[in-house]
C-alpha atoms as an extended CHARMM CRD file, in Angstrom:
* protein
*
       202  EXT
         1         1  MET       CA             67.0170000000      -52.7590000000       27.2140000000  PROA      1               0.0000000000
         2         2  GLU       CA             68.4960000000      -55.6630000000       29.1730000000  PROA      2               0.0000000000
         3         3  THR       CA             69.2380000000      -58.7590000000       27.0830000000  PROA      3               0.0000000000
         4         4  PHE       CA             66.7870000000      -61.1220000000       28.7660000000  PROA      4               0.0000000000
         5         5  GLU       CA             64.0750000000      -58.4850000000       28.5180000000  PROA      5               0.0000000000
         6         6  ALA       CA             64.6840000000      -58.1400000000       24.7750000000  PROA      6               0.0000000000
         7         7  ILE       CA             64.4540000000      -61.9040000000       24.3720000000  PROA      7               0.0000000000
         8         8  ARG       CA             61.2550000000      -62.0570000000       26.4270000000  PROA      8               0.0000000000
         9         9  THR       CA             59.5170000000      -59.1240000000       24.7160000000  PROA      9               0.0000000000
        10        10  ARG       CA             60.5040000000      -59.7920000000       21.0910000000  PROA      10              0.0000000000
        11        11  ARG       CA             57.3440000000      -60.8960000000       19.2920000000  PROA      11              0.0000000000
        12        12  ALA       CA             56.3570000000      -61.3840000000       15.6570000000  PROA      12              0.0000000000
        13        13  ILE       CA             54.2620000000      -58.3060000000       14.8610000000  PROA      13              0.0000000000
        14        14  ARG       CA             52.3100000000      -58.0420000000       11.6040000000  PROA      14              0.0000000000
        15        15  ALA       CA             50.6070000000      -54.6150000000       11.8450000000  PROA      15              0.0000000000
        16        16  TYR       CA             52.7820000000      -51.5230000000       11.3750000000  PROA      16              0.0000000000
        17        17  ASP       CA             52.3890000000      -47.7680000000       11.1460000000  PROA      17              0.0000000000
        18        18  PRO       CA             53.1030000000      -47.0310000000        7.4610000000  PROA      18              0.0000000000
        19        19  THR       CA             53.8410000000      -43.3700000000        8.2300000000  PROA      19              0.0000000000
        20        20  TYR       CA             56.6980000000      -44.1100000000       10.6300000000  PROA      20              0.0000000000
        21        21  ARG       CA             60.1660000000      -43.9300000000        9.1120000000  PROA      21              0.0000000000
        22        22  LEU       CA             63.2820000000      -45.5230000000       10.5490000000  PROA      22              0.0000000000
        23        23  ASP       CA             66.1840000000      -43.2620000000        9.6190000000  PROA      23              0.0000000000
        24        24  ASP       CA             69.1700000000      -44.6250000000        7.7310000000  PROA      24              0.0000000000
        25        25  ALA       CA             71.6050000000      -44.1420000000       10.6080000000  PROA      25              0.0000000000
        26        26  GLU       CA             69.4170000000      -46.1130000000       12.9930000000  PROA      26              0.0000000000
        27        27  LEU       CA             68.9380000000      -48.9240000000       10.4880000000  PROA      27              0.0000000000
        28        28  ALA       CA             72.7020000000      -49.0090000000        9.9030000000  PROA      28              0.0000000000
        29        29  THR       CA             73.1970000000      -49.3480000000       13.6600000000  PROA      29              0.0000000000
        30        30  LEU       CA             70.8710000000      -52.3570000000       13.7290000000  PROA      30              0.0000000000
        31        31  LEU       CA             72.5060000000      -54.0000000000       10.7160000000  PROA      31              0.0000000000
        32        32  HSD       CA             75.9790000000      -53.5310000000       12.1570000000  PROA      32              0.0000000000
        33        33  ALA       CA             74.7710000000      -55.1350000000       15.3830000000  PROA      33              0.0000000000
        34        34  ALA       CA             73.4690000000      -58.0870000000       13.3490000000  PROA      34              0.0000000000
        35        35  ARG       CA             76.9200000000      -58.4950000000       11.8400000000  PROA      35              0.0000000000
        36        36  HSD       CA             78.1660000000      -59.5880000000       15.2560000000  PROA      36              0.0000000000
        37        37  ALA       CA             76.1820000000      -62.8110000000       14.8610000000  PROA      37              0.0000000000
        38        38  PRO       CA             78.4160000000      -65.8970000000       14.7270000000  PROA      38              0.0000000000
        39        39  SER       CA             79.0960000000      -67.7970000000       11.5150000000  PROA      39              0.0000000000
        40        40  ALA       CA             81.0370000000      -70.9720000000       10.8370000000  PROA      40              0.0000000000
        41        41  PHE       CA             84.7350000000      -70.2490000000       10.2450000000  PROA      41              0.0000000000
        42        42  ASN       CA             83.8470000000      -66.5290000000       10.3780000000  PROA      42              0.0000000000
        43        43  ILE       CA             82.7090000000      -66.8020000000        6.7540000000  PROA      43              0.0000000000
        44        44  GLN       CA             79.8500000000      -64.3350000000        7.2820000000  PROA      44              0.0000000000
        45        45  HSD       CA             77.6220000000      -65.9830000000        4.6840000000  PROA      45              0.0000000000
        46        46  TYR       CA             74.7120000000      -63.6160000000        5.3760000000  PROA      46              0.0000000000
        47        47  ARG       CA             73.7930000000      -60.8000000000        2.9900000000  PROA      47              0.0000000000
        48        48  PHE       CA             71.2430000000      -58.1230000000        3.9220000000  PROA      48              0.0000000000
        49        49  VAL       CA             69.1870000000      -56.7320000000        1.0410000000  PROA      49              0.0000000000
        50        50  VAL       CA             67.6000000000      -53.5440000000        2.3930000000  PROA      50              0.0000000000
        51        51  VAL       CA             64.6200000000      -52.8210000000        0.1490000000  PROA      51              0.0000000000
        52        52  LYS       CA             63.9130000000      -49.0760000000       -0.0110000000  PROA      52              0.0000000000
        53        53  ASP       CA             62.2470000000      -48.6960000000       -3.4060000000  PROA      53              0.0000000000
        54        54  PRO       CA             58.4580000000      -48.4570000000       -2.7550000000  PROA      54              0.0000000000
        55        55  ALA       CA             57.6530000000      -49.9900000000       -6.1410000000  PROA      55              0.0000000000
        56        56  LEU       CA             59.8830000000      -52.9850000000       -5.4440000000  PROA      56              0.0000000000
        57        57  ARG       CA             58.3760000000      -53.4070000000       -1.9930000000  PROA      57              0.0000000000
        58        58  ALA       CA             54.9150000000      -53.4340000000       -3.5910000000  PROA      58              0.0000000000
        59        59  GLN       CA             56.0630000000      -56.1530000000       -5.9910000000  PROA      59              0.0000000000
        60        60  LEU       CA             57.5050000000      -58.1640000000       -3.1270000000  PROA      60              0.0000000000
        61        61  ARG       CA             54.2390000000      -57.8410000000       -1.2350000000  PROA      61              0.0000000000
        62        62  LYS       CA             52.4010000000      -59.3490000000       -4.2230000000  PROA      62              0.0000000000
        63        63  VAL       CA             54.5720000000      -62.4850000000       -4.0590000000  PROA      63              0.0000000000
        64        64  ALA       CA             54.3560000000      -62.6190000000       -0.2470000000  PROA      64              0.0000000000
        65        65  TRP       CA             50.6670000000      -63.5040000000        0.0720000000  PROA      65              0.0000000000
        66        66  ASP       CA             49.8350000000      -59.7670000000        0.0850000000  PROA      66              0.0000000000
        67        67  GLN       CA             51.0460000000      -59.4610000000        3.6720000000  PROA      67              0.0000000000
        68        68  ALA       CA             50.7230000000      -55.8110000000        4.6480000000  PROA      68              0.0000000000
        69        69  GLN       CA             53.8880000000      -55.6580000000        6.7610000000  PROA      69              0.0000000000
        70        70  VAL       CA             56.0190000000      -56.0090000000        3.6300000000  PROA      70              0.0000000000
        71        71  THR       CA             55.0840000000      -52.4630000000        2.6160000000  PROA      71              0.0000000000
        72        72  ASP       CA             53.8520000000      -50.9690000000        5.9040000000  PROA      72              0.0000000000
        73        73  ALA       CA             56.8560000000      -51.6540000000        8.1390000000  PROA      73              0.0000000000
        74        74  SER       CA             59.5630000000      -49.0010000000        8.1730000000  PROA      74              0.0000000000
        75        75  ALA       CA             62.2600000000      -51.3930000000        6.9720000000  PROA      75              0.0000000000
        76        76  LEU       CA             62.2130000000      -54.5520000000        4.8960000000  PROA      76              0.0000000000
        77        77  VAL       CA             65.3870000000      -56.6350000000        4.9670000000  PROA      77              0.0000000000
        78        78  VAL       CA             65.6520000000      -59.7060000000        2.7650000000  PROA      78              0.0000000000
        79        79  ILE       CA             68.0720000000      -62.0020000000        4.5680000000  PROA      79              0.0000000000
        80        80  CYS       CA             70.0860000000      -63.8980000000        1.9830000000  PROA      80              0.0000000000
        81        81  ALA       CA             73.1930000000      -66.0420000000        2.1360000000  PROA      81              0.0000000000
        82        82  ASP       CA             76.1340000000      -66.7740000000       -0.1470000000  PROA      82              0.0000000000
        83        83  MET       CA             76.4960000000      -70.5450000000       -0.4710000000  PROA      83              0.0000000000
        84        84  ALA       CA             79.8300000000      -70.1450000000       -2.2640000000  PROA      84              0.0000000000
        85        85  ALA       CA             81.3670000000      -67.7800000000        0.2960000000  PROA      85              0.0000000000
        86        86  TRP       CA             83.6000000000      -70.6190000000        1.5360000000  PROA      86              0.0000000000
        87        87  LYS       CA             85.6300000000      -70.5780000000       -1.6990000000  PROA      87              0.0000000000
        88        88  LYS       CA             85.8450000000      -66.8210000000       -2.3040000000  PROA      88              0.0000000000
        89        89  ASP       CA             89.3520000000      -66.0350000000       -1.0510000000  PROA      89              0.0000000000
        90        90  PRO       CA             88.7410000000      -67.6940000000        2.3300000000  PROA      90              0.0000000000
        91        91  ALA       CA             91.9470000000      -66.3400000000        3.8750000000  PROA      91              0.0000000000
        92        92  ARG       CA             90.2730000000      -62.8980000000        3.9890000000  PROA      92              0.0000000000
        93        93  TYR       CA             87.9830000000      -64.1000000000        6.7840000000  PROA      93              0.0000000000
        94        94  PHE       CA             91.0700000000      -64.0050000000        8.9860000000  PROA      94              0.0000000000
        95        95  ASN       CA             92.5420000000      -60.6890000000        7.8680000000  PROA      95              0.0000000000
        96        96  GLY       CA             94.6380000000      -59.3210000000       10.7050000000  PROA      96              0.0000000000
        97        97  ALA       CA             95.6950000000      -62.7580000000       11.9060000000  PROA      97              0.0000000000
        98        98  PRO       CA             99.2220000000      -64.0330000000       11.2020000000  PROA      98              0.0000000000
        99        99  LYS       CA             99.7510000000      -65.3390000000        7.6570000000  PROA      99              0.0000000000
       100       100  ALA       CA            100.2290000000      -68.8750000000        8.9470000000  PROA      100             0.0000000000
       101       101  VAL       CA             96.8120000000      -68.7470000000       10.6440000000  PROA      101             0.0000000000
       102       102  GLN       CA             95.1600000000      -67.3660000000        7.5010000000  PROA      102             0.0000000000
       103       103  ASP       CA             96.6400000000      -70.1660000000        5.3850000000  PROA      103             0.0000000000
       104       104  GLN       CA             95.7080000000      -72.8440000000        7.9290000000  PROA      104             0.0000000000
       105       105  MET       CA             92.1120000000      -71.6670000000        8.2310000000  PROA      105             0.0000000000
       106       106  ALA       CA             91.7000000000      -71.2850000000        4.4680000000  PROA      106             0.0000000000
       107       107  GLY       CA             92.8010000000      -74.9040000000        4.0600000000  PROA      107             0.0000000000
       108       108  MET       CA             90.4180000000      -76.0900000000        6.7630000000  PROA      108             0.0000000000
       109       109  ILE       CA             87.5380000000      -74.2290000000        5.1160000000  PROA      109             0.0000000000
       110       110  ARG       CA             88.2270000000      -75.8070000000        1.7320000000  PROA      110             0.0000000000
       111       111  ASP       CA             88.5190000000      -79.2840000000        3.2530000000  PROA      111             0.0000000000
       112       112  TYR       CA             85.2930000000      -78.8960000000        5.2080000000  PROA      112             0.0000000000
       113       113  TYR       CA             83.0670000000      -77.5570000000        2.4240000000  PROA      113             0.0000000000
       114       114  MET       CA             84.4630000000      -78.9240000000       -0.8430000000  PROA      114             0.0000000000
       115       115  GLY       CA             82.1570000000      -81.5260000000       -2.3630000000  PROA      115             0.0000000000
       116       116  ARG       CA             79.6720000000      -81.2830000000        0.5270000000  PROA      116             0.0000000000
       117       117  GLU       CA             76.8460000000      -79.2830000000       -1.0430000000  PROA      117             0.0000000000
       118       118  TRP       CA             74.4160000000      -80.0740000000        1.7600000000  PROA      118             0.0000000000
       119       119  VAL       CA             76.8470000000      -78.6230000000        4.3130000000  PROA      119             0.0000000000
       120       120  GLN       CA             77.3300000000      -75.5100000000        2.1710000000  PROA      120             0.0000000000
       121       121  ARG       CA             73.5740000000      -74.8810000000        2.1850000000  PROA      121             0.0000000000
       122       122  ASP       CA             73.0330000000      -75.8520000000        5.8130000000  PROA      122             0.0000000000
       123       123  GLU       CA             75.7600000000      -73.4950000000        7.0190000000  PROA      123             0.0000000000
       124       124  THR       CA             74.3670000000      -70.5730000000        5.0340000000  PROA      124             0.0000000000
       125       125  MET       CA             70.9610000000      -71.0920000000        6.6070000000  PROA      125             0.0000000000
       126       126  ARG       CA             72.4230000000      -71.3480000000       10.1070000000  PROA      126             0.0000000000
       127       127  SER       CA             74.3820000000      -68.1440000000        9.5800000000  PROA      127             0.0000000000
       128       128  ALA       CA             71.3830000000      -66.3380000000        8.0980000000  PROA      128             0.0000000000
       129       129  GLY       CA             69.1520000000      -67.4560000000       10.9630000000  PROA      129             0.0000000000
       130       130  LEU       CA             71.6340000000      -66.3190000000       13.6010000000  PROA      130             0.0000000000
       131       131  ALA       CA             72.0150000000      -62.9510000000       11.8610000000  PROA      131             0.0000000000
       132       132  ALA       CA             68.2420000000      -62.5100000000       11.5580000000  PROA      132             0.0000000000
       133       133  GLN       CA             67.6750000000      -63.2520000000       15.2360000000  PROA      133             0.0000000000
       134       134  THR       CA             70.4840000000      -60.8700000000       16.2230000000  PROA      134             0.0000000000
       135       135  LEU       CA             68.9300000000      -58.1660000000       14.0340000000  PROA      135             0.0000000000
       136       136  MET       CA             65.5210000000      -58.6620000000       15.6530000000  PROA      136             0.0000000000
       137       137  LEU       CA             66.9190000000      -58.5980000000       19.1790000000  PROA      137             0.0000000000
       138       138  ALA       CA             68.8860000000      -55.4310000000       18.3970000000  PROA      138             0.0000000000
       139       139  ALA       CA             65.7150000000      -53.8050000000       17.0480000000  PROA      139             0.0000000000
       140       140  THR       CA             63.7260000000      -54.9110000000       20.1010000000  PROA      140             0.0000000000
       141       141  ALA       CA             66.3820000000      -53.4700000000       22.4120000000  PROA      141             0.0000000000
       142       142  ARG       CA             65.9930000000      -50.1260000000       20.6100000000  PROA      142             0.0000000000
       143       143  GLY       CA             62.2140000000      -50.1320000000       21.0570000000  PROA      143             0.0000000000
       144       144  TYR       CA             61.1070000000      -51.3460000000       17.6130000000  PROA      144             0.0000000000
       145       145  GLN       CA             58.9270000000      -54.2730000000       16.6320000000  PROA      145             0.0000000000
       146       146  THR       CA             59.8850000000      -56.9450000000       14.1220000000  PROA      146             0.0000000000
       147       147  CYS       CA             58.5960000000      -59.9440000000       12.2470000000  PROA      147             0.0000000000
       148       148  PRO       CA             60.5510000000      -62.8040000000       10.6250000000  PROA      148             0.0000000000
       149       149  MET       CA             58.7970000000      -63.9790000000        7.4780000000  PROA      149             0.0000000000
       150       150  ASP       CA             58.9220000000      -66.9660000000        5.1730000000  PROA      150             0.0000000000
       151       151  GLY       CA             55.4630000000      -66.7140000000        3.6110000000  PROA      151             0.0000000000
       152       152  PHE       CA             56.5040000000      -65.8280000000        0.0740000000  PROA      152             0.0000000000
       153       153  ASP       CA             57.4800000000      -67.2540000000       -3.3100000000  PROA      153             0.0000000000
       154       154  TYR       CA             61.2410000000      -67.7290000000       -2.9860000000  PROA      154             0.0000000000
       155       155  ASP       CA             61.8890000000      -67.9400000000       -6.7230000000  PROA      155             0.0000000000
       156       156  ALA       CA             59.8740000000      -64.7880000000       -7.4210000000  PROA      156             0.0000000000
       157       157  VAL       CA             61.6730000000      -62.9020000000       -4.6530000000  PROA      157             0.0000000000
       158       158  GLY       CA             65.0280000000      -64.0160000000       -6.0400000000  PROA      158             0.0000000000
       159       159  LYS       CA             64.1470000000      -62.6560000000       -9.4690000000  PROA      159             0.0000000000
       160       160  LEU       CA             62.8910000000      -59.3590000000       -8.0690000000  PROA      160             0.0000000000
       161       161  ILE       CA             66.0810000000      -58.6930000000       -6.0870000000  PROA      161             0.0000000000
       162       162  ASN       CA             68.3880000000      -60.0600000000       -8.8060000000  PROA      162             0.0000000000
       163       163  LEU       CA             69.6950000000      -62.8000000000       -6.4990000000  PROA      163             0.0000000000
       164       164  PRO       CA             73.0370000000      -64.2460000000       -7.6920000000  PROA      164             0.0000000000
       165       165  GLU       CA             72.9200000000      -67.9270000000       -8.6720000000  PROA      165             0.0000000000
       166       166  ASP       CA             75.1600000000      -69.0030000000       -5.7980000000  PROA      166             0.0000000000
       167       167  HSD       CA             73.0000000000      -67.2290000000       -3.1840000000  PROA      167             0.0000000000
       168       168  VAL       CA             69.7990000000      -68.2770000000       -1.4190000000  PROA      168             0.0000000000
       169       169  VAL       CA             66.9990000000      -66.3170000000        0.2130000000  PROA      169             0.0000000000
       170       170  ALA       CA             66.5300000000      -67.3230000000        3.8530000000  PROA      170             0.0000000000
       171       171  MET       CA             63.7550000000      -65.0310000000        5.1210000000  PROA      171             0.0000000000
       172       172  PHE       CA             62.4280000000      -61.4960000000        5.3970000000  PROA      172             0.0000000000
       173       173  VAL       CA             62.7470000000      -59.3820000000        8.5290000000  PROA      173             0.0000000000
       174       174  VAL       CA             60.5470000000      -56.3050000000        8.8310000000  PROA      174             0.0000000000
       175       175  ILE       CA             61.1690000000      -53.5840000000       11.4140000000  PROA      175             0.0000000000
       176       176  GLY       CA             58.9960000000      -50.6810000000       12.5050000000  PROA      176             0.0000000000
       177       177  ARG       CA             56.4220000000      -49.3230000000       14.9390000000  PROA      177             0.0000000000
       178       178  ALA       CA             53.5220000000      -51.6310000000       15.7040000000  PROA      178             0.0000000000
       179       179  THR       CA             49.9150000000      -50.4770000000       15.5430000000  PROA      179             0.0000000000
       180       180  GLN       CA             48.6560000000      -53.3270000000       17.6830000000  PROA      180             0.0000000000
       181       181  GLU       CA             49.8490000000      -55.3530000000       20.6520000000  PROA      181             0.0000000000
       182       182  ALA       CA             51.0870000000      -58.8840000000       20.2320000000  PROA      182             0.0000000000
       183       183  ALA       CA             48.6070000000      -61.5930000000       21.1530000000  PROA      183             0.0000000000
       184       184  PRO       CA             49.3190000000      -63.3250000000       24.4630000000  PROA      184             0.0000000000
       185       185  ARG       CA             51.8640000000      -66.1120000000       24.2910000000  PROA      185             0.0000000000
       186       186  VAL       CA             50.1620000000      -69.4940000000       24.1050000000  PROA      186             0.0000000000
       187       187  GLY       CA             51.0240000000      -73.1060000000       23.4370000000  PROA      187             0.0000000000
       188       188  ALA       CA             54.4340000000      -73.2290000000       25.1060000000  PROA      188             0.0000000000
       189       189  LEU       CA             55.5350000000      -76.8600000000       25.3220000000  PROA      189             0.0000000000
       190       190  PRO       CA             56.7110000000      -78.1150000000       28.7010000000  PROA      190             0.0000000000
       191       191  ASP       CA             60.4460000000      -77.9090000000       29.4040000000  PROA      191             0.0000000000
       192       192  ALA       CA             60.5130000000      -81.6730000000       29.8470000000  PROA      192             0.0000000000
       193       193  GLU       CA             59.6000000000      -82.1030000000       26.1770000000  PROA      193             0.0000000000
       194       194  VAL       CA             62.0420000000      -79.5130000000       24.8530000000  PROA      194             0.0000000000
       195       195  ILE       CA             65.1060000000      -79.7850000000       27.1080000000  PROA      195             0.0000000000
       196       196  VAL       CA             66.8510000000      -83.1530000000       26.9120000000  PROA      196             0.0000000000
       197       197  THR       CA             69.7270000000      -84.2400000000       29.1570000000  PROA      197             0.0000000000
       198       198  ASP       CA             72.4140000000      -86.3570000000       27.5090000000  PROA      198             0.0000000000
       199       199  ARG       CA             70.2200000000      -88.4780000000       25.2430000000  PROA      199             0.0000000000
       200       200  PHE       CA             66.6840000000      -88.7720000000       23.9550000000  PROA      200             0.0000000000
       201       201  PRO       CA             64.7090000000      -91.5060000000       25.7270000000  PROA      201             0.0000000000
       202       202  GLY       CA             65.0820000000      -94.8960000000       24.1130000000  PROA      202             0.0000000000
């Protein structure tokens, strides 16, 4: 599928065929595509928790307002992010570059993030969001439907997936075959309200 077509046709779908199964190789293809999403300093904060255990998916559904797509979609991916990734051997994010570049970038990473907890969290969320959107566009291009989700109890989800203390949950992404068409697009704001040139009006 052409890129602009994938962007245009990607919709949040909530009704899925529970009998359809996305095979592991195809899901791996989509996840590897998502890994091409950009991240600050190439830190790759995002972590993809692929939930396959039916019992765990049922538990997650209970803490996600009983939304059927949590269990009915072929794949459930909990998009998480490592807020402490910036200090975990940062030179490795430039493996393959000259040693001088690795050392320089590691120093820049430490200087940028150290003591700035709000930046650490903000960057993880940006990276997770970019990865989630890339995952959904990849799935759309392959003919699947998706839905990004934030309607759940974040603390309960963290406990169920054994989330490390220095990680955060950003969202769910479900992938599968829809059983209903998306509703028509409505409510689009005018470009003049959304696209600003140079500065906001005073």
